[in-house]
N, C-alpha and C positions, 0 to 999 in steps of 0.2 A: 414559640421560637424553636427552631431546629438547628442543631449543630451537625455539620457534615464537612467532608473534605473539600477544600478549595480546588477548583478546576481552572484550566488556563483561561477560560472565558470570564472568570471572576476577577482576574488580576487587575483590570482597570479599576474596579470598585474597591479592591483591597488597597491599591495605590492611592486612590482618592481618600480613603479612610485614614491611611497612614499620614497623608499630607495634612489632614485636619487635626490629627492627634499630635504630630511631632514637627510640623512645619514642612515647607516644600523641599523637594529634592531638585538639584540641578538636572538639566537634560542628561548629562553623562551619569549622574548619580542614579537616575531612574533606570537607565539602561543596565547599569551594573546590578541594581537591585533585581531586575528581571532575570539576569543571568544567574544570580545567586539562588533565587527561589524556584525557578522553573524546574530544575531537576528534582526538587523536593516534592513536587505535586504528585507524581505517580507513586511516590513512597508513602503518601498519606501523612506528610509532615506539616501540612498547613490546614488548620481548622478554621471554618467560618461559621458564624452565628447568623441565621437568616430569619427574617420576619416575612414569611411568604417568599417572594422572589428577591427581596431587598436585603443586601448585606448590611448587618448592623455591627458586626465585630469580627475580629480575626486574631489568631495566635499561631505562631510558628514554633516548631520543635527542631532545633539544630542538632545534627549528629556530632557529638564531641567525645573525646576521651579525656578523662580527668584523673590526675594522679593523687593517691592518698598514701602517704609514707612510702613513696616510690613505686607504688603498684597501680596499674591502670584500671579504671572502671569505665564502663559505657555510661555516658552522661547525656541526658536530654536537656539542651539549653533552651529554655522557653524565652521567646523574644517576639518582638513585633506585636505585642498585645495591644489592640486598639478597639475602641468603641466609638461609634459615630456620636458627635456632640448631642444630637437630638434624642439619643437613646441611652444616655448615661443615667444612672440611678435606677435602672430596671433590673439589675442583677446579671447583666450580660457578661461583664468581666469575670464575675464569680463563676458563672456557668462555664465559660471558656477555660478558666484555670482548672476547674475540676475535670473537664474533658481532656485537657492537656496531660494531667496526671495519669489518667487511664490510658491515653494514647502512648505515653512514655513506657508504660508497662507492656503494652502490646508490641512496641518496637524493641523491647528487650533491654531498655536502659535500667540499670540498677539504681541510679541516682539522678537527680535533676537539680538544676540551679537556674537562677534568674536575677536580673537587676531590677528591683522594684521601683515603679513610679509611686506606689502607695503600699504600705505594709499590710493593713487589715485584710484586703482581698486575698493576698497570697498566704497570709498566716492562717486564714480560715480553711485553706486547702492543705495545710500541714507543712508549709514552708516556714523556716525560721532564719533569722539573721545568723550568719556563720562566719564570713570572712570579708576581706577588703580587696579592692583594687586601689593601689597607692600610686600617686603621681608625685615624683620628686622633681624639683627644679634646682639646677646647679649651674655655676658659671661655666661657659664653654671653655674658657682658658684653663680652668682647673682640670678638665678632662683631656685637653690637648697634651698635657705633659705627663699623662699616665703611660705613654708608649713603652717606657723602659728606663733603665738606669740613666740618670743624667737628663731625663726628659726627652728621650728619643722621639722622633716624629711619628705620627700615626702611620705614615707610609712605611717607615722602617719596621715598626712593630708588626704591621700587617704582613710584610714580606716574611718575617720570622715565623709566622704561624700559617703561611700559605692562604691568606685571605683572597677571595675572588668575588666578582660580581655574581649575583644570583637572579634567576628568572624562573618562569613557569615550569621549565623542564626539570628543575631541581626540587619539585614539590615532594616527590617520594623520598628523596634523600633527606630533605628537611624534616619530614614527619618522623623518620627513623632516628635522626639526630636528637630531636626533642625528647623522644622516648628514652634514649640512652642517658641524656643529661638528667632528666627528672628522676629516673630510676636511681642513678648513682648518687644524687644529692638528697634522696628520700624526701622529695618535695610533697607538700600537701596542699591541694586546691587548684594548681594551675591546670590549664586544659590545652589540648591540641586540636586544631581544625582538621577536617579530613582533607585528603589530597585534592579533591575537586575544588574545595573552597580556597585552599592555598594557591592552586594554579590561577584562580581568578584574581586574588589579591596581588599575586606577584606579576600580574600584567600591568599594574598601575604605573604609568610613566612618571608620575609625580613622586613615587617612592624610590629611595635608594636602598638597595638590598645587597648585603655582603654575607658570604658563607665561609666558614672555616671547618676544620675537621670536627671540632667539638663546640661550635657556637655559631651564632648568626645575629644580624641586626637588620631591622627595617626602620628607616627614618625618613623625614621629609622636612622641607622648609615650611614655616608657619609664621606669617606676619613678621618676617625678618629674623626669626630665631629658629631653633631646631626642635622638632618634636619626634621622640622615639616611640614607635608603636611597640616593638618587640626587641629585646636584646637578651640573649641567653648565652652563657659561657660555662664550659665545664672545667676550666683551668684558669690559673692566674694570668698566664701569658695571653690566652685568648681574650679574657676580660679586658686586659690592658689594651690589646690591639683594637678591639671593637669600640671601646669607649673613646680611645684616643682618635680613631678615624672620625667619629662623630664630632669630637672636639676640634678637629682640624679646621672647622669652619669658623673658628673663634675670631678671625680678623674681621668678620662681618657680623656673625651671630654673637650676642652677648650671653645668652642663656640657653640651656638645654632642658626641656621638660620630658620626662620619661615615665612610662608605666614600668614599675620595678618591684621586685620582691622587697618587702620591708627590711630583709636581711641581705640584700644584694651586696656582694663583696665590694662593689665600687664605693660604697659608703665607708668602707674601712681602708680604701686605697687613697682617698683624697688627702692631700697634704694638710689642708685646713678644713675642719668641720666642727663648728661650735654651735650652729643652729640650723636645723633642717627646715627647708621650705617644702611642706608636704600638704597634699589634699588627698582625701580618701572618699571613695565611692563604695557603699556597702552592697554586698550581694546576699541573697537568701538561698537556702539549700533544703532539699527534701530527699529522704530515703524512699525510693519507689519499691524496691524489693529488699526487705531487711536481711534475710539470710544471704542473698547474693552479694549485697553491699558489704556486710561484715566479712563474708568468706573471701571476697576479692580484695579487701583493703590490706595494706601492709601495716605492721605493728613493730614497735621496738623489740629487737631480738631477745633482750634480757628480761622482758616482762612476762610474768605468768599470772593469769587471772582466771578464776572460776567463780561466778557470782550469779544469783538469780535476778532477772529483770522482768518487769511487766510493762507492756507498751499498749497505749490506746491509739487507735487510728480508725476513725469512723469512715474515712473515704476508701481505705485499702485494708479490709478486714484480715487479709493474709498476713499483715504485719503485726496485728494485734494479738494480745494474749500473754501467756506466761512462757518465758524462755530461760535457758541457761546460757549465759555468755561465757565463752572460753577464749583465752588468748595464750598462746605458747609458741615459742620458736619463731616468732615473727608472723604467725598466722592466727586468724580468728575464726570463730564460728558461733552461731546461735542454734540451739536445738530446743524443740518443744518440751515443755513440762506437762505432766498430766494434770497438775493442779497448781494454783498460785502458791508461792512460798510466803510465809509470814514476814520474813526478813528481806523480801525483794525490794530492789530499787524500782520505783514506779516513775514512768516518763510518758508524756504525750509524744506523739510522733514528731512534733516540732522539737521537743526537748531531746529526743533520741537523735534526731538529725543534727542538732547543734552540738551534742556531745560527740558524735561521730566526727564533726568538723573541729573539735578541739576546744570548744567553749567549756570552761571549768565547771565542775559540779557545784562549787560554791555559788557561782553565778546562776546556774540553772535552778538550784534549790531556792535561792532568794527571789527569783523571778517567777516561781510557781510552776516551772516546767519539769521539776524533779522532786520527788518526795520519797519517804520510806528509806530503806537501806540503813547504812551505818557509816560512821566516819572511815572505817577501814575499807568499806566498799567504795566510798567516794575516792579515797586515795588510789585504790587499784584502778578504777575507771579513768582517773586523771592520768595515771602512769601509762595506761594503754592507749588512750585516744589523744593525749595532749599534743597540740601542734599549733602553729600560728598560720592558719589557712589564708591563702592569698590567690589572686589571679593577676595576670598582666594583660588579659584580653577582655575587652568590653564587647558585648553582643546585644 
């Protein structure tokens, strides 16, 4: 088996493999998929596993930016991992995942994330469960009345915050807006697509897209109700305007389902909230370049940490070994130690990745991903890395 970059001549075979793995795409869906992946081919972002001339599997690396405590990191989003049915059980998926990790490093991604169809394959390559994509379902009528005092209409609220329709020409402005809001809110986990991909998604006539100075929404009709793909707001007024414009369809739609931050302010704005209707999809995460990831991550400004850690990473030896982890003034670093410290906190690369994403040390210790160290070190690490990591984009 050979793993190499996918070329344009391979796309029919990749699409056939995708259809067998995930089900058929509509004619329009297949065309959109080609528009999405074709620019990635010359960048070496699509890997194929070949048995002679025959494609047996594929994996794509999407170019994303992911925020960690409000600071952006280059993230490789591994997606479209497929293995032809007759070749499953031969280790193709495992080989593709390991190759994707190496390609992420070559592309300069400090971290990587993916939505797993199965955990063991990705865990064997150093990924670990880290955060959630959460979908909430609320009554459309409850959102309609969020527009302002006295239940002002969505249109009135929209006018107050200068809401306007959004299209492909707004992609650059949208990317900049997302960065501003995630930085200001010290978000951990959410990502931003590149301008090229946003332009493609904003061409979809079935989506309704609105833009404000500090927020945006993308939503559509789905089986008579409303489905929100993305909604981000940097202020109360904009949040009320965007959610109420979605809720303005309440004369027809009974419910709104949205991908949302588990701490989205809308959940504290609803007049009635006694029981949440929630579904969660888990995602996995891996540090590709440990020093770059820690050095680029944001940390709470009031936290100071200096503690020895040891990391094992059989796939990326540059991450492995003895380190001193320092956090001070909202910034972090890891520097090499000449020798392991007897009191070091020891982590697998999966454990270090999960810690980075805010999984508590007590969880990691009891699951075998962390050992050594001390209670004081655990408290310090939790104070530095603690967060509730989430995404609102599925890929």
